[in-house]
C-alpha positions as CSV (number, residue, x, y, z in Angstrom):
1,M,299.4,149.0,144.6
2,T,303.1,147.8,144.3
3,P,304.7,148.6,147.2
4,I,308.5,150.1,146.9
5,A,311.0,149.1,149.7
6,L,312.5,152.4,151.1
7,T,313.2,151.8,154.6
8,S,312.9,155.5,155.3
9,V,309.6,156.0,153.6
10,P,307.2,153.6,154.8
11,N,303.9,153.3,152.9
12,L,305.4,154.3,149.6
13,R,303.8,152.8,146.5
14,D,302.8,153.0,142.8
15,V,299.3,153.7,142.8
16,G,298.8,152.0,139.4
17,G,298.2,148.6,138.3
18,Y,294.5,148.2,139.0
19,R,292.0,147.1,136.4
20,T,289.0,149.4,135.8
21,E,285.5,148.3,135.1
22,S,286.0,149.0,131.6
23,G,289.1,146.8,131.2
24,A,291.5,149.6,131.1
25,K,294.4,149.4,133.6
26,V,295.7,152.1,135.5
27,R,299.2,153.2,134.4
28,T,302.1,152.3,136.5
29,G,305.1,154.8,137.1
30,V,302.5,157.8,137.0
31,L,301.2,158.5,140.4
32,Y,303.2,157.4,143.8
33,R,301.7,157.7,147.4
34,S,303.6,157.9,150.7
35,T,304.4,159.2,154.0
36,D,306.2,162.6,154.0
37,L,309.6,163.0,152.5
38,G,311.3,164.4,155.7
39,R,313.2,161.4,156.8
40,V,314.4,160.3,153.5
41,A,317.8,158.3,154.3
42,D,320.8,159.3,152.0
43,T,321.0,155.5,151.2
44,D,317.4,155.7,149.6
45,M,317.7,159.0,147.8
46,P,319.0,157.3,144.7
47,L,316.0,154.9,144.6
48,L,313.7,157.5,145.1
49,A,315.5,159.5,142.3
50,D,315.1,156.2,140.1
51,L,311.1,156.9,140.0
52,G,311.7,159.9,138.0
53,I,309.3,162.0,140.1
54,R,308.6,165.6,138.5
55,T,306.1,166.9,141.0
56,V,305.5,166.1,144.7
57,Y,302.1,167.2,146.2
58,D,302.4,168.1,149.8
59,L,299.1,168.0,151.4
60,R,300.4,168.8,155.1
61,T,299.7,171.8,157.2
62,A,302.3,174.8,157.1
63,D,303.4,173.7,160.5
64,E,303.9,170.3,159.4
65,R,305.9,171.2,156.3
66,E,308.3,173.6,158.7
67,V,308.8,170.9,161.1
68,A,309.8,168.1,158.6
69,P,310.3,169.6,155.3
70,D,310.6,167.4,152.3
71,K,313.9,166.3,150.7
72,L,313.1,166.2,147.1
73,P,314.6,164.1,144.5
74,D,316.9,166.4,142.0
75,G,314.3,168.2,139.2
76,A,311.1,167.6,141.2
77,R,309.1,170.5,142.1
78,A,307.0,170.9,145.2
79,V,303.3,171.9,145.4
80,A,301.9,172.7,148.7
81,L,298.3,171.9,149.2
82,D,297.3,172.4,152.8
83,V,294.0,170.3,152.9
84,L,293.4,171.3,156.4
85,A,293.9,174.7,156.6
86,D,290.6,175.9,157.4
87,K,290.7,173.8,160.7
88,G,292.7,176.6,162.0
89,I,294.7,174.4,164.0
90,R,298.4,173.6,164.3
91,S,299.7,170.5,163.1
92,I,297.2,168.1,163.9
93,P,299.4,164.9,163.3
94,A,301.8,166.5,165.7
95,Q,299.2,166.8,168.3
96,M,298.2,163.4,167.9
97,L,301.7,162.1,168.6
98,H,301.9,164.2,171.6
99,V,298.5,162.8,172.7
100,I,299.5,159.2,172.3
101,A,303.0,159.6,174.4
102,D,301.1,159.6,177.6
103,P,298.6,156.6,178.2
104,M,296.6,158.8,180.8
105,I,296.3,161.7,178.2
106,A,295.7,159.1,175.3
107,E,292.6,157.6,177.0
108,R,291.1,161.0,178.2
109,E,291.5,162.4,174.6
110,L,290.9,159.4,172.6
111,G,289.2,156.8,174.6
112,G,285.4,155.9,174.5
113,G,285.7,156.1,170.7
114,R,286.7,159.7,170.7
115,A,289.5,159.0,168.0
116,I,287.3,157.3,165.7
117,E,284.7,160.2,166.0
118,Y,287.5,162.7,165.2
119,F,288.8,160.7,162.0
120,E,285.2,160.3,160.9
121,G,284.8,164.0,161.3
122,S,287.9,164.7,159.4
123,Y,287.0,162.2,156.4
124,R,283.7,164.4,155.9
125,D,285.9,167.4,155.8
126,F,287.9,165.9,153.1
127,V,285.0,165.9,151.0
128,S,283.4,169.4,151.9
129,M,285.7,171.7,153.8
130,P,286.8,174.6,151.4
131,S,290.4,174.3,151.9
132,A,290.0,170.4,151.3
133,V,287.9,171.2,148.1
134,S,290.6,173.8,146.8
135,S,293.7,171.4,147.5
136,Y,292.1,168.4,145.8
137,R,290.8,170.6,142.9
138,E,294.4,171.7,142.4
139,L,295.7,168.4,142.7
140,F,293.6,166.5,140.1
141,R,293.7,169.5,137.8
142,D,297.8,169.5,137.7
143,L,297.7,165.8,137.3
144,A,295.7,166.2,134.1
145,A,298.7,168.4,132.8
146,D,301.1,167.4,130.5
147,D,304.1,167.8,132.4
148,S,303.0,166.9,136.1
149,T,303.9,163.2,136.1
150,P,305.4,160.8,137.2
151,A,304.3,162.5,140.7
152,L,303.8,161.7,144.4
153,V,301.2,162.6,146.7
154,H,301.7,162.5,150.3
155,C,300.7,163.9,154.0
156,T,302.4,162.9,157.0
157,T,301.6,159.4,157.3
158,G,300.3,158.9,153.8
159,K,296.9,157.4,155.1
160,D,294.0,159.9,155.6
161,R,294.6,163.0,153.2
162,T,296.4,161.1,150.9
163,G,294.1,157.9,151.1
164,W,291.0,160.0,150.3
165,A,293.0,161.9,147.3
166,T,294.0,158.0,146.0
167,A,290.5,156.7,146.4
168,A,288.8,159.4,144.8
169,L,291.2,159.3,141.8
170,L,290.8,155.5,141.5
171,L,287.2,155.5,141.8
172,L,286.8,158.3,138.8
173,L,289.2,156.2,136.8
174,G,286.6,153.3,137.1
175,V,288.6,150.8,139.5
176,S,286.1,148.9,141.8
177,E,284.9,150.0,145.0
178,E,286.2,146.8,146.3
179,D,289.8,147.3,144.8
180,V,289.8,150.8,146.2
181,F,289.0,149.4,149.9
182,D,291.7,147.1,149.2
183,D,294.2,149.8,148.4
184,Y,293.3,152.0,151.2
185,L,293.5,149.2,153.8
186,L,297.2,148.2,152.7
187,T,298.2,150.9,154.7
188,N,297.7,149.1,157.8
189,E,300.1,146.4,156.1
190,L,302.7,149.0,155.0
191,L,302.7,151.9,157.8
192,L,301.7,150.1,160.9
193,P,305.0,148.1,161.5
194,S,306.9,151.3,161.4
195,F,305.1,152.4,164.7
196,A,306.1,149.3,166.6
197,G,308.6,151.2,168.8
198,V,305.6,153.7,169.7
199,F,303.3,150.7,170.3
200,E,305.6,149.0,172.5
201,K,306.5,152.3,174.6
202,F,303.0,153.0,175.0
203,T,302.4,149.3,176.3
204,D,305.3,149.3,178.6
205,A,303.9,152.8,180.1
206,G,300.7,151.1,181.1
207,G,298.7,152.0,177.9
208,D,296.1,149.6,176.0
209,P,297.8,149.6,172.4
210,S,294.3,148.9,170.8
211,L,293.6,152.8,171.6
212,L,296.7,153.6,169.2
213,E,295.1,151.5,166.3
214,P,292.3,153.9,165.1
215,V,295.0,156.8,165.4
216,L,297.9,155.3,163.4
217,G,296.1,153.1,161.1
218,V,293.2,153.1,158.9
219,R,289.7,151.9,159.2
220,R,287.1,150.9,156.5
221,Q,284.7,153.2,158.1
222,Y,286.8,156.2,157.8
223,L,286.9,156.0,153.7
224,E,283.1,154.9,154.1
225,V,282.2,158.2,155.6
226,S,283.9,160.2,152.9
227,L,282.1,158.2,150.3
228,A,278.6,158.6,152.2
229,T,279.3,162.6,152.4
230,M,280.3,162.5,148.7
231,R,277.0,160.8,147.5
232,T,274.7,162.7,149.6
233,S,276.3,165.8,148.2
234,F,277.1,164.9,144.8
235,G,275.5,161.8,143.8
236,T,278.5,160.0,141.9
237,I,282.1,160.3,141.9
238,E,281.7,162.1,138.6
239,G,279.5,164.4,140.5
240,Y,282.1,165.1,143.1
241,F,284.7,166.0,140.5
242,S,282.4,168.2,138.4
243,D,280.1,169.9,141.1
244,G,282.4,169.7,144.0
245,L,285.5,170.2,142.6
246,G,284.7,172.1,139.5
247,L,286.5,169.6,136.9
248,D,284.2,169.4,134.2
249,A,283.7,166.1,132.1
250,E,286.4,167.2,129.6
251,R,289.0,167.6,132.5
252,Q,287.9,164.0,134.0
253,A,288.3,162.5,130.3
254,L,291.8,164.0,130.6
255,L,292.6,162.4,133.8
256,R,291.5,159.0,132.6
257,E,293.7,159.2,129.3
258,R,296.7,160.3,131.4
259,M,296.2,157.7,133.9
260,T,294.7,154.6,132.3
261,A,295.7,152.5,129.2
262,E,293.7,149.7,127.1
């Protein structure tokens, strides 16, 4: 909820601060979300270290991690959770960046609503694809442990894989769906400005910048797809955590205890 001003790590913010429907509050200083930590400037590292992060959950593919390895704060352990492993495709975000570098290729690959269809498919996969299920299971199971927090969860841009992780957790904690969507859409304010150069270059090359927005930002309908898939398959967020991820009611209660305060 609270943005943290690290110029080299856009979209970094504290997940806490929201009120739950029972009147509790999601704790601050427990879980953060961000883009990858591969480009942390030396001048920003002390600010990152001040967060006291013990665990960094990296939701990227192996290829993404190899191309841009995280720069971790001292004492933090890295946990690699490849959400998209079952896609069988090398670095999807890297492919997207290659596609949008050329307006003609971008129009062919992403025009006519194809970009939106791709992301909607990914958001369905976040709920049902085996590699996503196992990754999110480990993430939430670990967050319930005594020694895992403060923690940070990220992917490459901190908007899709990280967006579903954050949304699912906040819903389980009892945060209203309206606040969950507000948190999700905050990415457009915090992340898109960092792509100003990409938009400018694309426009100068004759491209339509509106073609990039569904790729570099987020849309309400993306998260709505995940929620619809979750409800069709499991009924409720509690059902998703228990029947989808294998985290029983006791583990869910432990997560709430760790992440909220009266």
